[in-house]
N, C-alpha and C positions, 0 to 999 in steps of 0.2 A: 569150652565155657566154664570158668571156675563156678565150683558149687557155692551157693550161698550157705554159709554155716548154720547148722539148726539153732533155733533159738527157744528159750526157756521162758514160759509164761505162766504166771501165777493168778489163779482163778480164786479169787477170795469169796467163800459161800458159794459153793456148787449148787446148793438148792434154790437160790436167788432167781427172780424173773430173768429170763433172757439167756442165761448161763447155757442152756442147753443147746441154744442156737448157737452160741459163741464156740461150745466145744465141739459142735458139727462143722462150723465154717472152718476151724484150724485141725481138722482130722487129718494131718499130713506128717510125712518124715521130716518136713522143714522145720515142726515145731514140736516141743516138748512141753505137754501141758501138765500143770500141777495144780489139781483141784483141792480145795479145803473145804471141810465139811461146815464151817462156821468163821464168822469174822475173826474170833479169838484164835481159831489155828493159824489162819492167814497172817495174822500178826506176829505169831512165834516164828512162823516161816520165814517173814522179811527180817527177822532179827538174825536168822542163823543161816541164811541163803543168798546168793545173788542172782535176780532174775533180769531178764532183757525187757521185760515189761510185767506190769501188774494189772489187772482188770477187776473191778469190784461195782457190784450195783450200789448206788448212795444210798439208797433205803434198806440195805441188808439188814435182816432180822438177826437177833441174838447178841446180847451185849450191849452196852452203851454206845449209841450213836456218836455222841461227842468222843467218848474215848477214842472209838475207832478213828475219826477226822484228825484228832490231835496227833495220833500216831502217824498217819498218813502223812500229815504236815512235816513232823521231825524227820520220817524218812526221807522225804522230798529233798530236805536242808542237806542230807549228807549223802545223796545218790543222784546218779544221771539218769537211772532208769525211767521210761515213760510211766505215768500212772494214768490209767483210762477209767473214767468214772461215767456210769450212765444211771439214767432215773433219778429219784432223789426230789427233795423239795426245795423251796426258797431258802430255808434255813440253813440246811447242809452246804448249799451253792455259794450261801453268802459269806460263810464262815471259810471256805476255801478261797474265795476271791480275796479275802481280807489277809490272807498269808502270803499274798504275792508269790507265789510257788512258781517255778520254771517247768517246763514240759509235763505240764498237767493238760489234761484233755476231757471234756465232759460231751459224751455224744449221746444224741437223741436214739430212742429205741429202733434201730433200723429194720425194715421190712424183710430182708432176704438175707440169706447167708453170704451171697456175692457181695452185698451191700456191706454188711459187717466185715466181712474179711478185707475188702479193698478200703474202707475206713482206716482200719487198724495196720494193716501194710504201710500205709502212706505215713502213719506215725513211727511206725518201724524203719521208714526209708527203705523198704524193699520195693522193688518193680511191681507195679500193679498187675496181679495173674488174670484178670477178666477183661472181657471186651470194652469195660467203661474206663479204661485207662485214656487220658486227654494227652492230646499232643500239640505242642505250640506251633502255630503256624510260621512258615519261614517268612522272613522280611521284618520281623519285629526285633531280633537280636536279643531274643529272652530265653533263656535255658528252662527246657521243661521240667528241671528240678526245681525252680521256683514257681513255676505256675501252678503244679499238682497242689502244694501244700496251700496256697491261697483257695484254689477251688474246693479242696476238702474242709477248710475252716469256714467257707462260706455255708456249705451244706450243713456242718454241724452247727454253727452259731444260729443260724435263722431257723433250723429244724428244732432244735433245743428250746430255742427261746419262745415259739411260737407253737410248736407241736404240729405245725404243716410240713408236708411232705415236699422236698425240695430237690429237683432234678435237673442237673446241669445239662446244656446244650454242648455243641463242638466249638472249642475256640476258634474264632476268626479274625481276620485283621480289619478293624473299625476304620470306616470311611470319613473323611472331614464331613460329609454331610448327614451322617448317623446321628441321631438323637439319643442323647443318654438317658434322660428323664425329665421329671419335675422336681425331684431333690435328689442331691449327692452330696457323700462324705468323702473327703479325699484325704489322703495320707501322704507325706514324703517318706521316701524310703531310702536310706543311708546306710549301706553295709560295704564290706569289701567286695563282695562279689556282685552286687546290683545296685545301682542307684536310679531311682526313678519315682514313679507315682503308683498308686493303687486306688481306685475309685469305687464306690458302691452306689448305684442308681435307681430309683425306683420311680413308676408312674405314681401319680396323687392317689389314685384309689388303692393301688396295691399298698402303697406306703401306710395308708390310713388303717388298712386291715391289719398288717403286720403289728405296727405300734398300738391298736388296739388290744391285741394280744398281750402286749409285753407290758404296756402300762395299765391294762384292764379298764381303759377309758375309751369312749366313741369319740371321735372328732369329725366335724364336715369337712375340715379343709387343712392343709398344713398352715401353720402359723409359729409363732414364737414359743407355745407350749409344748409344740411336740416336735419342732424341727431339730432339736440336739440331738433325738435318738438316733438319726442316721450317723452321727458322728461317734456316737457310743457304738454301734452296731460294726462301723469300718474300724474302729480302734480294739475291738474283742476278735475280729477276724484276723487284724494284723498280729495280734497277740499270739494267737494260737498258730497261725502260719510261721511266727517266728521261732516258737516251742518245737516245731519239726525241723527248721532250717538250722536252728542252733545246735543239733546232733550232729550236723553235718560240717561242724565248723564254723558257718556264718556268724557275725556279730554286728548288731545293729545299734544305731544311735537313737535315742528317744527322739519320738514324734508327736506333734498335737494335730489332730483332724482340722481341716476346713469345712464349711459347709456352702452348697449353692441351693438355694431354693427358688427356681424361676421355671415357669412352664416351657416345656419343650427344648431345654437346654442341652449343649453338647459340652462336656467336659473338656477344655483345653488344657492339654497335660504339657504345654509349652516345650515341645522336643521334636526334632525332625524325624523321629522314628514314629510309625503307626502303632497306636496301642493295640494290644490283644482284647478282645472283648469277647467276654461268655455270658448269654443269656441263661438264666434259670428259671425254671418253671416252679411257680409255688402253686402247690394244688389248689383248686378250687378259689384262688384270690387273684391270680395274675403272674406277672414275670418281674424279674429285676436283673440289673446288669452288672457285672464286675468287668472293670478296665485295668490292665496293667501295661505301663510304659516306661521304657528304659530311656534315661535323659541322655542327653548329647554328650 
Protein backbone atom coordinates (compact mmCIF):
# COMPACT_ATOMS: atom_id res chain seq x y z
CA UNK A 1 0.00 0.00 0.00
CA UNK A 2 1.33 3.44 -0.93
CA UNK A 3 2.20 5.68 1.99
CA UNK A 4 0.24 8.89 2.48
CA UNK A 5 2.77 11.76 2.45
CA UNK A 6 3.42 13.75 5.61
CA UNK A 7 1.33 16.90 5.79
CA UNK A 8 2.39 20.19 7.31
CA UNK A 9 -0.08 21.88 9.69
CA UNK A 10 0.29 25.42 11.05
CA UNK A 11 -1.19 25.97 14.53
CA UNK A 12 -1.72 29.69 15.06
CA UNK A 13 -1.35 30.64 18.74
CA UNK A 14 -0.49 27.38 20.52
CA UNK A 15 -1.65 28.91 23.82
CA UNK A 16 -5.26 29.29 22.63
CA UNK A 17 -7.96 27.10 24.18
CA UNK A 18 -8.19 23.75 22.45
CA UNK A 19 -4.76 23.77 20.80
CA UNK A 20 -3.33 21.22 23.24
CA UNK A 21 -6.02 18.72 22.26
CA UNK A 22 -5.28 19.33 18.56
CA UNK A 23 -1.55 18.79 19.12
CA UNK A 24 -2.28 15.52 20.90
CA UNK A 25 -4.71 14.39 18.20
CA UNK A 26 -2.10 14.89 15.47
CA UNK A 27 0.98 13.61 17.32
CA UNK A 28 1.87 11.23 14.51
CA UNK A 29 4.59 10.77 11.91
CA UNK A 30 1.90 11.43 9.29
CA UNK A 31 1.83 15.10 10.30
CA UNK A 32 4.37 17.83 10.90
CA UNK A 33 2.92 20.36 13.33
CA UNK A 34 4.25 23.93 13.32
CA UNK A 35 2.92 25.70 16.45
CA UNK A 36 3.39 29.44 16.86
CA UNK A 37 3.41 31.44 20.08
CA UNK A 38 1.03 34.16 18.90
CA UNK A 39 -1.28 35.14 16.00
CA UNK A 40 1.36 37.61 14.74
CA UNK A 41 4.02 34.89 14.58
CA UNK A 42 1.53 32.70 12.73
CA UNK A 43 0.89 35.41 10.16
CA UNK A 44 4.62 35.75 9.54
CA UNK A 45 4.82 31.99 8.95
CA UNK A 46 1.96 32.25 6.44
CA UNK A 47 3.93 34.77 4.44
CA UNK A 48 7.08 32.65 4.25
CA UNK A 49 6.05 28.99 4.11
CA UNK A 50 3.49 26.74 2.47
CA UNK A 51 1.18 24.65 4.67
CA UNK A 52 -1.28 21.86 3.88
CA UNK A 53 -3.63 23.12 6.60
CA UNK A 54 -3.91 26.16 8.90
CA UNK A 55 -5.71 25.93 12.24
CA UNK A 56 -6.61 28.85 14.50
CA UNK A 57 -9.06 29.69 17.24
CA UNK A 58 -11.32 32.56 16.17
CA UNK A 59 -10.86 34.28 19.50
CA UNK A 60 -7.05 33.98 19.63
CA UNK A 61 -5.55 36.56 21.95
CA UNK A 62 -2.78 38.97 21.09
CA UNK A 63 -2.85 41.57 18.34
CA UNK A 64 -5.87 42.93 16.53
CA UNK A 65 -8.52 40.32 15.75
CA UNK A 66 -9.67 42.30 12.74
CA UNK A 67 -6.11 42.43 11.41
CA UNK A 68 -5.81 38.69 11.93
CA UNK A 69 -9.01 37.96 10.04
CA UNK A 70 -8.20 40.37 7.20
CA UNK A 71 -4.88 38.59 6.75
CA UNK A 72 -6.65 35.23 6.75
CA UNK A 73 -8.98 36.54 4.04
CA UNK A 74 -6.09 37.77 1.88
CA UNK A 75 -4.21 34.51 2.35
CA UNK A 76 -7.23 32.44 1.36
CA UNK A 77 -7.63 34.39 -1.88
CA UNK A 78 -4.17 33.31 -3.05
CA UNK A 79 -3.90 29.83 -1.55
CA UNK A 80 -5.76 26.53 -1.82
CA UNK A 81 -4.71 25.34 1.65
CA UNK A 82 -7.73 24.70 3.90
CA UNK A 83 -8.19 27.08 6.82
CA UNK A 84 -9.88 25.64 9.93
CA UNK A 85 -11.22 27.99 12.61
CA UNK A 86 -12.92 27.10 15.87
CA UNK A 87 -14.55 29.12 18.61
CA UNK A 88 -15.06 32.85 18.16
CA UNK A 89 -18.07 35.11 18.27
CA UNK A 90 -20.68 36.35 15.83
CA UNK A 91 -18.59 39.36 14.71
CA UNK A 92 -15.62 37.27 13.57
CA UNK A 93 -17.74 34.65 11.83
CA UNK A 94 -19.83 37.29 10.05
CA UNK A 95 -16.67 38.98 8.75
CA UNK A 96 -15.40 35.68 7.31
CA UNK A 97 -18.75 34.84 5.70
CA UNK A 98 -18.75 38.23 3.97
CA UNK A 99 -15.42 37.40 2.30
CA UNK A 100 -17.03 34.51 0.35
CA UNK A 101 -13.89 32.44 0.82
CA UNK A 102 -13.46 28.89 -0.43
CA UNK A 103 -12.08 25.97 1.56
CA UNK A 104 -12.79 27.73 4.85
CA UNK A 105 -14.13 25.59 7.70
CA UNK A 106 -15.47 26.49 11.12
CA UNK A 107 -15.60 23.66 13.66
CA UNK A 108 -17.30 23.37 16.99
CA UNK A 109 -15.03 22.53 19.91
CA UNK A 110 -15.14 18.77 19.63
CA UNK A 111 -15.04 16.67 22.78
CA UNK A 112 -12.40 14.05 22.10
CA UNK A 113 -9.10 13.76 20.24
CA UNK A 114 -10.70 11.15 17.99
CA UNK A 115 -13.49 13.56 16.99
CA UNK A 116 -10.98 16.34 16.31
CA UNK A 117 -8.82 14.10 14.18
CA UNK A 118 -11.76 12.65 12.22
CA UNK A 119 -13.15 16.12 11.44
CA UNK A 120 -9.84 17.54 10.24
CA UNK A 121 -8.84 14.41 8.31
CA UNK A 122 -12.12 14.72 6.40
CA UNK A 123 -11.13 18.28 5.42
CA UNK A 124 -7.67 17.10 4.37
CA UNK A 125 -9.20 14.32 2.31
CA UNK A 126 -7.44 11.56 4.25
CA UNK A 127 -9.14 8.24 5.00
CA UNK A 128 -10.75 8.33 8.44
CA UNK A 129 -8.44 6.64 10.94
CA UNK A 130 -11.01 5.72 13.59
CA UNK A 131 -14.07 3.52 13.87
CA UNK A 132 -16.36 6.48 13.22
CA UNK A 133 -15.73 6.37 9.47
CA UNK A 134 -19.08 5.98 7.68
CA UNK A 135 -19.59 3.71 4.71
CA UNK A 136 -22.24 4.35 2.06
CA UNK A 137 -24.56 1.32 1.80
CA UNK A 138 -24.58 -0.63 -1.44
CA UNK A 139 -27.47 -0.05 -3.83
CA UNK A 140 -27.58 3.74 -3.81
CA UNK A 141 -24.88 4.27 -6.45
CA UNK A 142 -23.15 6.95 -4.33
CA UNK A 143 -19.43 7.02 -3.60
CA UNK A 144 -18.39 7.26 0.04
CA UNK A 145 -16.07 10.12 -1.08
CA UNK A 146 -19.23 12.20 -1.49
CA UNK A 147 -21.12 10.98 1.60
CA UNK A 148 -18.45 11.64 4.23
CA UNK A 149 -18.01 15.40 3.52
CA UNK A 150 -21.80 15.88 3.78
CA UNK A 151 -21.84 13.93 7.03
CA UNK A 152 -18.99 15.99 8.51
CA UNK A 153 -20.48 19.29 7.29
CA UNK A 154 -23.75 18.44 9.05
CA UNK A 155 -21.98 17.75 12.35
CA UNK A 156 -19.95 20.95 12.03
CA UNK A 157 -22.80 23.24 10.96
CA UNK A 158 -25.44 22.15 13.48
CA UNK A 159 -22.90 21.77 16.29
CA UNK A 160 -21.31 25.18 15.69
CA UNK A 161 -24.53 27.13 15.28
CA UNK A 162 -26.35 25.56 18.24
CA UNK A 163 -23.56 24.31 20.53
CA UNK A 164 -25.42 21.00 20.78
CA UNK A 165 -23.42 17.78 20.42
CA UNK A 166 -24.34 16.10 17.12
CA UNK A 167 -23.67 12.39 16.62
CA UNK A 168 -24.28 10.53 13.33
CA UNK A 169 -25.75 7.07 13.02
CA UNK A 170 -24.87 4.54 10.36
CA UNK A 171 -26.04 5.34 6.79
CA UNK A 172 -28.86 3.16 5.46
CA UNK A 173 -31.10 2.95 2.39
CA UNK A 174 -34.31 4.85 2.94
CA UNK A 175 -37.55 3.00 2.14
CA UNK A 176 -40.47 4.74 0.38
CA UNK A 177 -42.55 4.42 3.55
CA UNK A 178 -39.95 6.11 5.78
CA UNK A 179 -40.91 9.55 7.10
CA UNK A 180 -38.36 12.34 6.61
CA UNK A 181 -39.77 14.82 9.12
CA UNK A 182 -42.06 17.83 9.57
CA UNK A 183 -39.82 20.33 7.77
CA UNK A 184 -37.11 19.76 5.14
CA UNK A 185 -34.64 21.78 3.10
CA UNK A 186 -33.62 20.28 -0.26
CA UNK A 187 -30.81 21.33 -2.57
CA UNK A 188 -30.11 20.10 -6.11
CA UNK A 189 -26.51 19.05 -6.70
CA UNK A 190 -25.06 19.29 -10.20
CA UNK A 191 -21.39 18.44 -10.69
CA UNK A 192 -19.16 16.35 -12.90
CA UNK A 193 -18.96 13.57 -10.31
CA UNK A 194 -22.46 13.56 -8.83
CA UNK A 195 -25.91 14.77 -9.85
CA UNK A 196 -28.76 14.44 -7.38
CA UNK A 197 -30.27 15.95 -4.25
CA UNK A 198 -29.42 16.42 -0.58
CA UNK A 199 -32.10 17.04 2.04
CA UNK A 200 -32.06 18.02 5.71
CA UNK A 201 -35.16 17.16 7.76
CA UNK A 202 -36.36 17.72 11.32
CA UNK A 203 -39.31 16.75 13.47
CA UNK A 204 -41.08 19.92 14.61
CA UNK A 205 -39.95 19.70 18.25
CA UNK A 206 -36.29 19.28 17.31
CA UNK A 207 -36.44 22.00 14.67
CA UNK A 208 -37.92 24.56 17.06
CA UNK A 209 -35.21 23.85 19.64
CA UNK A 210 -32.47 24.16 17.01
CA UNK A 211 -33.95 27.37 15.55
CA UNK A 212 -34.33 28.87 19.03
CA UNK A 213 -30.56 28.51 19.53
CA UNK A 214 -29.78 30.03 16.14
CA UNK A 215 -32.30 32.89 16.06
CA UNK A 216 -32.35 33.52 19.83
CA UNK A 217 -36.16 33.42 19.69
CA UNK A 218 -38.63 30.84 21.02
CA UNK A 219 -41.37 29.58 18.66
CA UNK A 220 -44.43 27.44 19.40
CA UNK A 221 -44.80 26.01 15.89
CA UNK A 222 -43.23 25.97 12.45
CA UNK A 223 -44.41 29.05 10.54
CA UNK A 224 -43.31 31.59 7.93
CA UNK A 225 -41.12 33.39 10.45
CA UNK A 226 -38.85 30.41 11.08
CA UNK A 227 -39.26 27.97 8.18
CA UNK A 228 -36.57 29.69 6.10
CA UNK A 229 -33.88 28.60 8.56
CA UNK A 230 -33.93 25.02 7.26
CA UNK A 231 -33.04 26.35 3.80
CA UNK A 232 -30.15 28.36 5.25
CA UNK A 233 -28.88 25.32 7.15
CA UNK A 234 -28.86 22.99 4.12
CA UNK A 235 -27.15 25.76 2.15
CA UNK A 236 -24.36 26.04 4.73
CA UNK A 237 -23.98 22.25 4.94
CA UNK A 238 -23.77 21.96 1.15
CA UNK A 239 -21.29 24.84 1.04
CA UNK A 240 -18.96 23.19 3.55
CA UNK A 241 -19.20 19.84 1.76
CA UNK A 242 -18.38 21.59 -1.55
CA UNK A 243 -15.26 23.11 0.03
CA UNK A 244 -13.98 19.64 0.89
CA UNK A 245 -14.96 18.09 -2.44
CA UNK A 246 -13.48 20.95 -4.46
CA UNK A 247 -10.02 19.92 -3.21
CA UNK A 248 -10.61 16.60 -5.02
CA UNK A 249 -11.44 18.24 -8.34
CA UNK A 250 -15.24 18.45 -8.08
CA UNK A 251 -16.91 21.54 -9.52
CA UNK A 252 -20.51 22.48 -8.67
CA UNK A 253 -23.17 24.63 -10.24
CA UNK A 254 -24.92 27.19 -7.99
CA UNK A 255 -28.14 25.95 -6.40
CA UNK A 256 -30.97 27.45 -4.34
CA UNK A 257 -32.67 25.33 -1.67
CA UNK A 258 -36.39 24.50 -1.62
CA UNK A 259 -38.42 23.92 1.56
CA UNK A 260 -41.16 21.47 2.50
CA UNK A 261 -43.15 22.19 5.68
CA UNK A 262 -45.74 19.47 6.19
CA UNK A 263 -46.27 17.13 9.19
CA UNK A 264 -44.84 13.65 8.69
CA UNK A 265 -43.81 14.05 5.04
CA UNK A 266 -41.34 11.97 3.06
CA UNK A 267 -38.97 13.84 0.72
CA UNK A 268 -39.47 12.73 -2.89
CA UNK A 269 -36.08 12.89 -4.58
CA UNK A 270 -37.67 12.06 -7.95
CA UNK A 271 -35.14 9.34 -8.70
CA UNK A 272 -35.32 5.61 -9.37
CA UNK A 273 -32.48 5.13 -6.87
CA UNK A 274 -33.14 4.83 -3.11
CA UNK A 275 -31.67 7.70 -1.06
CA UNK A 276 -28.97 7.15 1.53
CA UNK A 277 -30.32 8.34 4.88
CA UNK A 278 -28.31 9.24 7.98
CA UNK A 279 -30.01 9.93 11.32
CA UNK A 280 -28.12 12.30 13.61
CA UNK A 281 -28.74 12.50 17.35
CA UNK A 282 -28.82 16.08 18.65
CA UNK A 283 -28.02 15.75 22.36
CA UNK A 284 -30.93 16.56 24.71
CA UNK A 285 -33.03 17.77 21.77
CA UNK A 286 -33.96 14.99 19.36
CA UNK A 287 -32.75 13.90 15.95
CA UNK A 288 -32.45 15.10 12.38
CA UNK A 289 -32.15 13.26 9.08
CA UNK A 290 -29.94 13.86 6.05
CA UNK A 291 -30.76 12.15 2.76
CA UNK A 292 -28.49 11.94 -0.30
CA UNK A 293 -29.92 10.68 -3.56
CA UNK A 294 -28.38 10.17 -6.99
CA UNK A 295 -30.42 11.32 -9.97
CA UNK A 296 -31.32 8.89 -12.77
